[in-house]
C-alpha positions in Angstrom: 197.3 221.3 185.6 200.1 219.2 187.0 203.7 219.2 185.8 206.7 217.3 186.7 209.8 218.7 188.5 213.0 217.1 189.6 214.2 217.0 193.2 217.3 215.5 194.7 216.4 212.4 196.7 219.5 210.3 196.9 222.7 212.0 198.0 226.1 211.1 196.8 226.9 208.7 199.7 223.8 206.7 199.0 224.6 206.4 195.3 228.2 205.4 195.9 227.1 202.9 198.6 224.5 201.4 196.3 226.8 201.0 193.2 229.8 199.9 195.3 228.1 197.2 197.3 226.8 195.3 194.3 230.1 194.7 192.5 231.9 194.1 195.8 229.5 191.3 196.7 229.9 189.6 193.3 233.7 189.9 193.5 233.5 188.3 197.0 231.1 185.7 195.7 233.3 184.5 192.8 236.4 184.5 194.9 234.9 182.5 197.8 237.0 179.4 197.0 240.2 181.2 196.2 243.2 180.8 198.6 244.4 184.4 198.2 243.5 187.3 200.4 241.2 189.1 197.9 238.0 187.5 199.2 238.9 188.5 202.8 239.8 192.1 202.0 236.7 192.6 199.9 234.7 191.4 203.0 236.4 194.0 205.1 235.5 196.8 202.6 231.9 195.6 202.5 231.7 195.6 206.3 233.1 199.1 206.5 230.6 200.3 203.9 227.7 198.8 205.8 228.8 200.3 209.0 229.0 203.7 207.3 225.5 203.2 205.8 224.1 202.5 209.3 225.7 205.7 210.6 224.4 207.6 207.6 220.9 206.2 208.5 221.0 208.2 211.7 222.9 211.4 210.6 222.5 211.5 206.8 220.2 213.4 204.6 216.4 213.3 204.8 215.6 210.3 202.5 218.7 208.3 203.7 217.7 208.4 207.4 216.0 205.3 208.9 213.4 207.6 210.5 212.1 208.5 207.0 211.4 204.9 205.7 211.4 202.4 208.6 207.9 201.0 208.9 206.0 198.1 210.4 205.7 194.7 208.6 202.0 195.4 208.2 202.6 198.5 206.2 205.1 196.6 204.0 202.5 193.8 203.4 199.8 196.4 202.6 202.1 198.1 200.0 202.6 194.7 198.3 198.8 194.2 198.2 198.5 197.6 196.6 201.2 196.7 194.1 199.3 193.5 193.2 196.1 195.4 193.0 197.7 197.8 190.5 197.3 201.0 192.6 200.3 201.3 194.9 200.9 204.5 196.9 203.7 206.5 195.6 206.6 207.4 197.8 209.3 210.0 197.1 211.9 208.0 199.1 211.9 204.3 199.8 208.5 202.6 199.7 207.6 200.2 202.5 208.6 197.1 200.6 212.0 198.6 199.7 212.5 199.7 203.3 212.3 196.1 204.5 214.6 195.0 201.6 217.2 197.5 202.7 217.0 196.2 206.3 217.4 192.6 205.1 220.3 193.5 202.8 222.2 195.4 205.6 221.5 192.7 208.2 222.5 189.9 205.9 225.7 191.7 204.8 226.8 192.0 208.4 226.0 188.3 208.9 228.1 187.3 205.8 231.1 189.4 206.9 231.1 188.2 210.6 230.4 184.6 209.8 233.2 184.6 207.2 235.6 186.2 209.7 234.6 183.7 212.3 235.1 180.7 209.9 238.6 182.1 209.1 239.5 182.7 212.7 238.5 179.2 213.9 241.1 177.8 211.5 243.7 179.6 213.6 244.7 181.9 210.7 244.5 185.1 212.8 242.7 187.3 210.2 244.5 190.7 209.7 243.4 194.0 208.4 246.8 194.6 207.0 247.8 197.0 209.7 250.3 194.8 211.4 247.8 193.8 214.1 245.2 191.1 214.2 241.7 191.0 215.6 240.1 188.0 217.2 236.4 187.9 217.6 236.3 184.2 218.0 238.2 182.8 221.0 239.4 179.3 221.4 236.7 177.1 222.8 239.0 175.3 225.2 241.9 176.9 227.0 244.0 175.0 229.5 245.2 176.9 232.5 247.4 174.4 234.2 249.5 175.2 237.2 253.0 173.9 237.2 253.8 173.2 240.8 255.4 169.8 240.6 258.0 168.5 243.0 261.4 167.8 241.7 261.0 164.1 242.4 257.7 163.9 240.4 258.7 166.0 237.4 259.4 163.2 235.1 256.1 161.3 235.8 254.0 164.5 235.9 255.4 165.5 232.5 254.6 162.2 231.1 251.0 162.4 232.4 250.6 165.9 231.0 251.8 164.8 227.6 249.2 162.1 227.5 246.5 164.5 228.7 247.5 167.2 226.1 247.4 164.6 223.3 243.8 163.6 224.3 242.6 167.2 224.8 244.5 168.3 221.7 242.6 165.8 219.6 239.3 166.9 221.2 240.1 170.6 220.7 241.0 170.0 217.1 237.7 168.2 216.5 235.8 171.1 218.2 237.6 173.6 216.1 236.8 171.7 212.9 233.1 171.6 214.0 233.2 175.3 214.7 234.8 176.0 211.4 232.1 173.9 209.7 229.3 175.7 211.4 230.6 179.2 210.6 231.4 178.2 207.0 227.9 176.8 206.6 226.4 180.0 207.9 228.7 182.1 205.7 227.7 180.0 202.6 224.0 180.1 203.3 223.9 183.8 204.0 225.8 184.4 200.7 223.2 182.4 198.8 220.5 184.3 200.6 222.1 187.6 199.6 222.1 186.5 195.9 218.3 185.7 196.3 217.7 189.2 197.9 219.6 190.9 195.1 217.5 189.1 192.4 214.3 190.0 194.4 215.5 193.6 194.7 216.0 193.8 190.9 212.5 192.5 190.2 211.0 194.9 192.8 212.8 197.9 191.1 211.5 196.8 187.7 207.9 196.3 188.9 207.9 199.6 190.9 209.4 201.5 187.9 206.6 200.1 185.7 203.8 200.7 188.2 204.8 204.3 189.0 206.0 205.2 185.5 209.4 206.3 186.7 213.0 205.2 186.1 214.3 204.1 189.5 217.6 203.0 188.1 218.3 206.4 186.6 217.2 208.0 189.9 219.8 206.1 191.9 222.5 207.1 189.3 221.6 210.8 189.1 220.1 211.1 192.6 217.1 212.9 191.2 213.4 211.8 190.9 210.5 213.4 189.0 207.5 214.4 191.1 204.2 215.9 190.1 203.5 219.5 191.2 200.2 221.3 190.8 
């Protein structure tokens, strides 16, 4: 005769990460067009959370480590076939489909944060973490390194020539910066929309898996515990 017992699967960090990332993303999503700093600072927090999750994936508890759930695409596809067939293999931790969802969510979160930072930096805003110093991961595409070794007699003419040159190059540089801003902004926007799609897909996957395995996965990620059968 088999009976159910509870075991701790999701540690505190995993639970906090999971329930923090979701609201933070939606705050960032709805403030995307605002002029204030909230959107930017939320992005910083998301990036720090994701970095912490990656570290936890190597040195965290058993079911949080990547070594416990990373699998091949074939295994993930096979699990989906089992799910459609009505007889999916039960996993205590992440199932193969959920494993790939986690990788996509982490990767896309990093893409959103870095593309947003890049789009902001190309505007020349010098994004700051509020610590009195700024970081710059996007350097200017064009940097003039002119040597000023003019003779006294040619100073006036040379200065005039340089002014004309700077005006031309300045216009070109401004156009390049605008193009760069547009590219990063587009990537940022598309990755944000893709994240919204992944979240919806994740919710559907949780609902289907809960139904198929007759377990409450939402409750599990709140309490950290799951029911397993024991002989």
